[in-house]
N, C-alpha and C positions, 0 to 999 in steps of 0.2 A: 649457611648457603654464603655464596660467593658474588662477587660485584664485581665490576666495569666500567669505566665509563663509555657512556655513548657520544661516540665520534669524539669533538672536539669539549664540548658540553660537559658542564659540571656536576652531571646529571650520573651517579651510582645505582644503573642496573643490573639486578640480579642474573646471576648466569642463566635462570629457567627464568621463562615466560609465559605464564599462563596463556595459549591459546584459547577463545573462544567459540570457534566457529560451529561447534555443533550445539550450542545451545538455540532453541527454538525448533529445531527440528527432532534430533534425535537428545535433547535435554531438556528439562524441563527449567522455570525456574526454580525450583525448589533445588534440583542440582545445581545448578549454576550458584547459585548462595553456600550450598557445603561445598563448590569447590573454591570460591572465592575464601572464604570465610579460614580453609584448611591453608592451603597456598598463604595468605598473607599470613597464617600462625606458626608457617614454616618458615620465612621471611623472603619470599617471593614479591617484591614490589613492583613488581614489569607486566598488565596485561596489553594484552593485543588483541583490539576486534578490527571491525570494517563497516562501515554502512550496509555492504554487499550482504552480509552475514543474516540469519544462517545458511549452510550450505545442504543441500543444492539451492544455488542463487536462482530463484524466482521473485516473485512478486510479492506470493502469498507471505514466505520468509524474510525480505527485508523489510530490515533497521529490529526484526525480534533481539538479535542478541544488543544491540546495544541498548535498546529501550530494559533488558534484565539488568546488566550492567549501569544504568541511569539507578533503577529504584533500589537495586542494592548499596548505589551511595546513600541514598536517598534516607534508607532504614539503617543503614549503619552507621550515617555522618564522619566518613575517614575518605573523604574524599583526595585530602593531602598527604594520603602515605601508600597512594599508587602514583605511580608512573604510566602513565595513560596514553598507549597509541592506537590510531584509526586510520583510514584509508578515505580514496575519496576513488568510486572506482573509474576502470579508462570503462574504451566504448564496448560495445556489441551487448547491451543488454536494454531491451528496448522499453522498459519498465521504468529505467534508471533517467532521470531529466527529458524523456522522449529519443534515449538512443543516441549515436554518436559520439564524438569528440568531449570529453569531460574538463577538462583542463584548461578551458578560459577563465578568467575571470570572474564573471558570473555565476556559468557554474560551479565553478568550483567555490562560492562564496555559499552558493545555496546546500552544497553537498554541510559545508562546516555547520552553516547553521540548524541542518537537518539533524546531525550528528550530536551538534551541542544539547537541543532540545531532548533527543533522546536519551543520552549520555546524562542529561541533568545536571551539566555544568558550564560554566561561563568557559572553559577552554580544553586543549589536548594539548597534550606534552610532544609530542611524535605524531606528524600529521606526517601519513605518505601514498604516493602513486599505485594503488593497485598492481597496475600493470602497463607496460605503455601504449600511446595511439600508435604509436606507427609500425610498420611491418618489424615482429623481431622475432625471437624465435625464448619461446617460453611455456607453459605449462606441457613440456613435455615432448616438442617441437626438437627435433633434430638438427634437418636440411634448413640453411636460412636461404628464404625465398621473398625476396622483393614484390610486394605486392602494390605499394606505396602507388596514390597516386601523387605530384610534388607539390607542397603546400596545402595538402589537407588536411594534419594535424598539427596542431601548435607548437613554437616550435619551442626550443631550450630555453633558452635567454624569455621568452613571453611567459612561461611556465613558471619560471624564479620569480620575474615581474609580477606577478599574481599573487605567488604565496608569500611575498614580502612585504605583501600587504596587509595581509592576516596575521604575521607576524607584528607586523608594528601594532596595529590593532590589539592587542592582547588573547584573540583567540585561538590561536597556536603559540606554540614555543619552539619548534625545532621541524625540521623537513626531513623525510627518507626517501625510498626508492624502493619498488618492489618487483619482481621477478623482469629485472633488470639485466643488460648486457654489457661487455666491457665500453663498448660503441658509447651508450647512453650513460656507465656510469663516468668515465673519461669527460666526456663534453659537460654532462652537470657540474662536474670539480672545477672544472679549468674556468668554466664562466664563471662561478662564486669567486674567483682568485680574482680575473680580468675586468669583471664588471660590478666588483663590490656588490654582487647577490647574496641573498644566505645562501650556507654552505649546508649539500646533502650529509647528513648524520649516521646514516644505517644503511643497508641492502636488506630486501626480504625476499632471500632465494629459497630452494630446496637445494638440502644437503642430507649425504647421510651417507651408510654403506657401500649403497649401491648406485647411489650419485654424487661422487666426486667432484663433476666437473668444473664446480665454483674455483677448484683449485687451479685450473687449468690460465684461464687468464681474469679472472677476478681477484683472486687472492692475494694478489700480487697489489693492487691498485688498493685493497682494505687495509694493508699492514703501512702500506706506505705514504698513505693518505688520514689514514686515523680514521676509515669510515669502515666499521664494521659487519659483519656478518648476523640478520636474525634470520636464522634458520630455520623455516618450518619444516614439514615432511621428515625429519629427522628417524622416524618409523617406516619412511616409506608409503606414507599413507596406511600405517598397520600391519602391514607385509613382515616387515623387521621384529614383529613380537611371535613371529613364527605362527600365528593361527591359522595360516592356511595352506601349508607345508600337506602335502602326502594329500591329495584334496579335498583337504578341507574347509567349508564353507559355511562359519559360522551362523546362526541364524539371525541376529540382530547386528551383525558387522556392516562397515560401509561397503564392503564388497557384495555383498547379499541383497541391500536392499537400494544401493544405487547403482547409477551408470559414471563411467566418469573418470574410474580410477584402473581400468580395465591393463594399462600398461606396469602396472606394479607386478601384475603375476603372468610375464610371458615365462616362458622357457629357461631364457638364461638366467634373470633375474630367480626364478624357483630353483635352478643350480647354486643360486650365491646365498639366499637362504636355507638350503640342507649346510652348506658350507659353513657359516655361521652360525648355526645352529650344532655343530658339533666342537666347534671352537670353545663358543660359549660354555656346552656342558665339559668339556676336556678341565673349565680353568674354575668350576663348577659357578658360572653366573648365569641367570636368565640371558635371554637374546636380547630383550628389553635394555637390560642392564649393558650390555655390550657395544651396542649401538650408540644408547644416549650417554654411554663414558666419553665415546672417543668420539661423537661432535665434542662434547662439554671441554674437550684437553684442544681442540685447533686453536694458533692463535690468531687464527682473522675474524673467532666468531665474538660476539659481542651478546649475545643470550640465543641459549634453545628454546626455541618456542614448542613446549608441549602441548600433547592436546588429548583429553579423555572422558568418556563415557561415564565410566563408570570410578567410584571412589578410590576403586584396588589398583586400578590402570597411574589414577592419579598421585597413588602415596608412591607407587614404583617408577613413576618417570621422574618424580622430585627428588628419590632417594638416591636413584644414578649421580648426583652431585657429591658422594661420597665413597663412588665406586673409583679405584685408581688401579689404571691398567701399567701393569710392566714392560719395558720397552720389548719383553720376547711375545708379547701377545700384540703389541704393535706391532712388529715383526708379521707376525701371519696375518695379520688382518690385511698387511701390504703383499703377499703373496699372495693371499686368494683375490686382492683389488686387481694385481696385477692379469692371471691367469685371466681374469673376466671382466676387463674394467667397464664401468657404468651402463650395467646392464637394465637399468631401468629410472631415465633421465624424468 
């Protein structure tokens, strides 16, 4: 396994992070235990979850994933071996603390206490804001439309002030963002410098061969400010495995079971998948190996969050750490990208 520093902390996190959002819907607790056991045995020391999980999000699946992780900690007695990341949900989920904005001190406190109870631990290493309260581009939206009513969302400064109290209490160690934009990223970083407030240590956003938008405005901040990307959807919600090519729709796949990920199967994206399939085949690689190895090479990436519903998928994803892409392959990836940039944000 390879490791990188989490932001400016002294924590060395594995370049492969175990994603957990399917546990409780597509995966049982037995599956979750098997995935955690195997990942730890392969050197993965970084797990990512959220109070919202499992997905798709609803009042029934809420908190199930954290509960499974907590049961594993209790049974294995190995909490000290894992750097654990979780998240407080943004607005939009009526079943979470009555809906509305969640980033004030009272609601963050309630979220942390709930997560700690489910996770059966007394601290969370990295606590992340799951998505912004303000109107912003995330979850695949391309064009920015400001739908805010001024003053309705908690200010960046007040959010950091609230999180500072929970860091000082020892309930969380470090903080991070998710689904952020260059505006939010830069505001948080500058406030932490100028107001002596906690510093964001990571950003968790989508990044993959068909969505390299992070490179445009975010990657420079990540590198210069030492606040790296925790990649989610490195396989474009499974589409970069190639399993949806040629009109296929595997029975138990996410696209077959649930709504909400259709954007990954648009015509331009499908064209790109075909080209990456041919590139992978020409170099004796699977599409998964090509896609994951590419993400692993990026200098602004701190960790690559992999998700799997089967052990075969999990092993292939983790093994990507051993794949080295030649300069020629990288050049051909860039040619495909330049012809058809970011078809699946």
